[in-house]
C-alpha positions in Angstrom: -21.3 -2.1 38.1 -24.7 -1.8 36.6 -27.2 -1.5 39.5 -30.9 -1.4 38.8 -33.1 1.3 40.1 -34.0 -0.2 43.4 -37.2 0.9 45.1 -37.3 3.4 48.0 -38.6 0.8 50.5 -39.2 3.1 53.4 -41.1 5.6 51.3 -43.3 2.9 49.8 -44.0 1.5 53.3 -45.4 4.7 54.6 -49.1 3.9 53.7 -48.7 0.5 55.4 -47.3 2.2 58.5 -50.2 4.6 58.7 -52.8 1.9 58.1 -51.4 -0.5 60.7 -51.1 2.3 63.3 -54.8 3.2 62.7 -55.8 -0.5 63.0 -53.8 -0.9 66.2 -55.2 2.3 67.6 -58.7 1.2 66.8 -58.1 -2.2 68.5 -56.6 -0.5 71.5 -59.7 1.7 72.0 -62.0 -1.2 71.4 -60.3 -3.3 74.0 -59.8 -0.3 76.4 -56.1 -1.2 76.6 -54.8 2.4 76.6 -51.8 1.4 74.6 -51.8 4.9 73.0 -51.6 8.4 74.6 -52.5 11.2 72.3 -49.6 13.5 73.1 -47.1 10.7 73.1 -48.3 9.4 69.7 -48.2 12.9 68.3 -44.6 13.2 69.5 -43.6 9.9 67.9 -45.1 10.9 64.6 -43.4 14.3 64.7 -40.1 12.6 65.5 -40.6 10.4 62.5 -41.3 13.3 60.2 -38.3 15.1 61.6 -36.2 12.1 60.9 -37.2 12.0 57.3 -36.5 15.7 56.9 -33.1 15.6 58.5 -32.1 12.6 56.5 -33.1 14.5 53.3 -31.1 17.5 54.5 -28.0 15.6 55.7 -28.1 12.2 54.1 -25.4 13.4 51.7 -22.9 12.9 54.5 -23.4 9.2 54.8 -23.9 8.7 51.1 -20.7 10.7 50.4 -18.7 8.5 52.8 -19.9 5.3 51.2 -19.4 6.5 47.7 -15.8 7.5 48.6 -15.3 4.1 50.2 -16.5 2.4 47.1 -13.3 3.6 45.3 -11.4 1.3 47.7 -13.5 -1.8 46.9 -11.4 -5.0 46.9 -13.8 -7.0 44.7 -16.4 -6.1 42.1 -19.2 -8.3 43.5 -21.8 -7.2 41.0 -25.6 -7.4 41.5 -27.8 -10.5 41.8 -30.4 -11.8 44.3 -27.8 -14.0 46.2 -25.6 -10.9 46.5 -28.4 -8.8 47.9 -29.2 -11.6 50.4 -25.6 -11.9 51.4 -25.4 -8.1 51.9 -28.6 -8.2 53.9 -27.2 -10.8 56.3 -23.9 -8.9 56.7 -25.7 -5.6 57.1 -28.0 -7.1 59.8 -24.8 -8.1 61.7 -23.6 -4.5 61.2 -26.9 -3.3 62.6 -26.5 -5.4 65.7 -23.1 -3.9 66.5 -24.2 -0.4 65.7 -27.2 -0.8 67.9 -25.2 -2.3 70.7 -22.6 0.5 70.5 -25.5 3.0 70.6 -26.4 1.6 74.1 -22.8 1.3 75.3 -21.4 4.8 74.5 -23.2 8.0 75.5 -22.2 9.8 72.3 -24.1 7.3 70.2 -26.8 7.0 72.8 -27.5 10.7 72.5 -29.2 10.0 69.2 -30.7 6.6 69.8 -32.2 7.6 73.2 -34.9 9.3 71.1 -36.3 5.9 70.1 -36.5 4.7 73.8 -38.0 7.9 75.2 -41.7 6.8 75.0 -43.3 5.1 78.0 -45.7 3.5 75.6 -45.1 0.7 73.2 -47.1 0.6 70.0 -46.5 0.9 66.3 -46.2 4.7 66.5 -43.2 4.2 68.7 -41.4 2.6 65.8 -41.5 6.0 64.0 -39.9 7.8 67.0 -36.5 8.2 65.3 -33.5 10.5 66.0 -32.8 13.8 64.2 -29.0 13.7 64.8 -28.1 10.2 63.6 -26.3 11.5 60.6 -23.7 13.1 62.8 -22.8 10.2 65.2 -20.3 8.5 62.9 -22.0 5.1 62.9 -22.1 5.3 59.1 -18.5 4.1 59.3 -19.7 0.6 60.2 -21.1 0.3 56.7 -17.7 1.1 55.1 -16.4 -2.5 55.3 -19.3 -3.7 53.3 -18.6 -1.2 50.6 -14.9 -1.9 50.7 -15.6 -5.6 50.4 -17.4 -4.8 47.1 -21.1 -4.3 47.8 -22.3 -1.2 46.0 -23.5 1.6 48.3 -27.0 1.5 46.6 -27.3 -2.2 47.6 -26.1 -1.4 51.2 -28.7 1.4 51.5 -31.4 -0.9 50.0 -30.9 -3.8 52.4 -30.6 -1.3 55.4 -34.0 0.1 54.5 -35.6 -3.4 54.3 -34.2 -4.0 57.8 -35.8 -0.9 59.2 -39.1 -1.7 57.6 -39.0 -5.1 59.1 -38.6 -3.6 62.6 -41.8 -1.6 62.3 -44.2 -4.5 63.1 -42.3 -5.7 66.2 -43.3 -2.6 68.1 -46.6 -3.9 69.5 -48.0 -5.6 72.6 -50.7 -7.4 70.7 -48.6 -10.2 69.5 -47.4 -12.3 72.5 -45.1 -15.0 71.2 -44.8 -16.7 67.9 -43.9 -20.4 67.1 -40.6 -21.4 68.7 -38.6 -21.7 65.5 -39.5 -18.1 64.5 -38.7 -16.8 68.0 -35.4 -18.6 67.9 -34.2 -17.1 64.6 -36.0 -13.8 64.1 -36.5 -10.6 66.1 -40.1 -10.6 67.3 -42.4 -8.3 69.3 -41.6 -10.3 72.4 -37.8 -9.9 72.0 -38.1 -6.2 71.1 -40.3 -5.5 74.1 -37.4 -6.6 76.2 -35.2 -4.2 74.4 -37.4 -1.3 75.2 -37.7 -2.2 78.9 -36.3 -0.4 81.9 -36.5 -3.4 84.2 -32.9 -4.1 85.4 -32.9 -7.7 84.0 -33.9 -6.4 80.5 -31.5 -3.5 80.2 -29.1 -3.6 77.2 -30.4 -6.8 75.6 -31.8 -7.9 72.3 -30.1 -5.5 69.9 -31.2 -7.4 66.8 -32.5 -5.8 63.7 -34.1 -8.8 61.9 -32.2 -11.9 63.2 -32.1 -12.5 66.9 -29.4 -15.1 66.3 -26.8 -12.3 66.7 -27.9 -11.7 70.3 -27.8 -15.5 71.0 -24.3 -15.7 69.5 -22.8 -12.7 71.3 -24.5 -13.3 74.7 -26.9 -10.4 74.8 -30.2 -12.3 74.4 -32.7 -12.1 77.2 -36.1 -13.7 76.9 -39.3 -11.9 78.0 -40.4 -13.4 81.3 -44.0 -13.8 82.4 -43.1 -12.9 86.0 -41.4 -9.6 84.9 -43.9 -7.4 83.0 -42.1 -4.9 80.9 -41.8 -1.3 82.0 -41.2 1.0 79.0 -39.2 4.2 78.7 -35.9 5.4 80.1 -34.2 4.7 83.4 -34.8 8.4 84.1 -37.8 9.5 82.0 -37.6 12.9 80.6 -41.3 13.8 81.2 -41.9 15.8 78.0 -43.7 15.5 74.7 -41.7 18.4 73.2 -40.1 17.0 70.0 -37.1 19.4 70.3 -36.4 18.3 73.9 -36.8 14.6 72.9 -34.4 15.0 70.1 -31.7 17.0 71.9 -32.0 16.5 75.6 -29.1 14.0 75.8 -26.8 16.2 73.8 -27.6 19.1 76.1 -26.8 16.8 79.1 -23.5 15.9 77.6 -22.6 19.5 77.1 -23.5 20.4 80.6 -21.4 17.6 82.0 -18.4 18.4 79.8 -18.2 22.0 80.9 -18.3 21.2 84.6 -15.4 22.9 86.4 -12.6 20.9 87.9 -12.7 17.8 85.7 -9.8 16.2 84.0 -9.6 15.7 80.3 -10.2 12.0 80.8 -13.3 12.6 82.9 -14.7 15.0 80.3 -14.2 12.4 77.6 -15.9 9.9 79.9 -19.0 11.9 79.9 -19.0 11.9 76.1 -17.9 8.4 75.2 -18.4 6.4 78.4 -21.5 4.3 79.0 -24.8 6.1 79.7 -25.0 6.7 83.4 -21.3 6.9 83.9 -20.1 9.7 86.3 -16.7 10.7 87.6 -17.9 10.6 91.2 -20.2 7.6 91.1 -23.3 9.7 91.6 -25.0 8.0 88.7 -25.4 4.4 87.7 -24.7 2.6 84.5 -26.8 -0.4 83.3 -24.3 -2.8 84.7 -24.4 -1.1 88.1 -28.3 -1.0 88.0 -28.3 -4.8 87.4 -25.8 -5.4 90.2 -27.8 -3.3 92.6 -31.0 -5.3 91.7 -29.2 -8.5 92.6 -27.9 -6.9 95.8 -31.4 -6.0 96.8 -32.8 -9.4 95.8 -30.1 -12.1 95.9 -32.6 -14.7 94.8 -32.5 -13.1 91.3 -28.8 -13.7 90.9 -28.0 -15.5 87.7 -31.4 -15.0 86.1 -31.4 -14.1 82.4 -30.0 -10.6 82.1 -28.7 -10.4 85.6 -25.2 -11.1 87.1 -24.5 -14.1 89.3 -23.6 -11.7 92.1 -23.5 -8.0 92.8 -20.3 -6.0 92.1 -20.0 -5.3 95.8 -20.5 -8.9 96.9 -16.8 -9.8 96.8 -14.9 -12.6 95.0 
């Protein structure tokens, strides 16, 4: 298959990233909105630089997996604009499930938690990316695309477009866009929900570019005017140290796994169970946090993102 030399989209977008961050920072200072905190912004930028470096060092892992999988391709799809568009749509669906898995299993969350660790929401937050993503195994979700016949170069290209798209939605300065756009595309409003720690907003809006996947699979929750978003983690880590930001969840997994007196199943639960899972019920998963919110305030039952009743309310 003769694939053209496709541009390095994320590299080309760096000047745009910097320019837009400076503009948003200037507007924030002018409006006295305090959307930026110097140490937090510095940490986000450092995490972004570290992500680029680790991808350069270990990107051969994912690339090697996809090149090996290309030998198993069922079809020779070739290269054309419609093929790239089709690959983009399928890869966006892949992104949705990879993103969702990253919230539902602690092993994958250990990398993705980096992106959620800021208690601020601005364009610099988009650059707060993990350093350990190459080792989670999520690259395997791209293998079916390659086996289907999409060339690894095309798969990587559309994935980079998806990531660049997601940069602009990390802002509080765009409220809501016209309804057709909000219905089809991921927008700042939808992604603010995704970064929220409010019980009703937890584990929602996993979309990359198209919010239709969340609508289709039942994970869409709209931003509510009566529930201002609180950003960060359920238990914030309280540090601007990039190394701690990058590795704190892996360290936590290790500490839990080596606890004395646990069964093998319990140790595996601390690795692959949902974030917040504990063998003795001393912690709370997102589902339990949502249930507890309804138990405290029954009038919220059935609201978007919340269960119709608490787990302990009986059948």
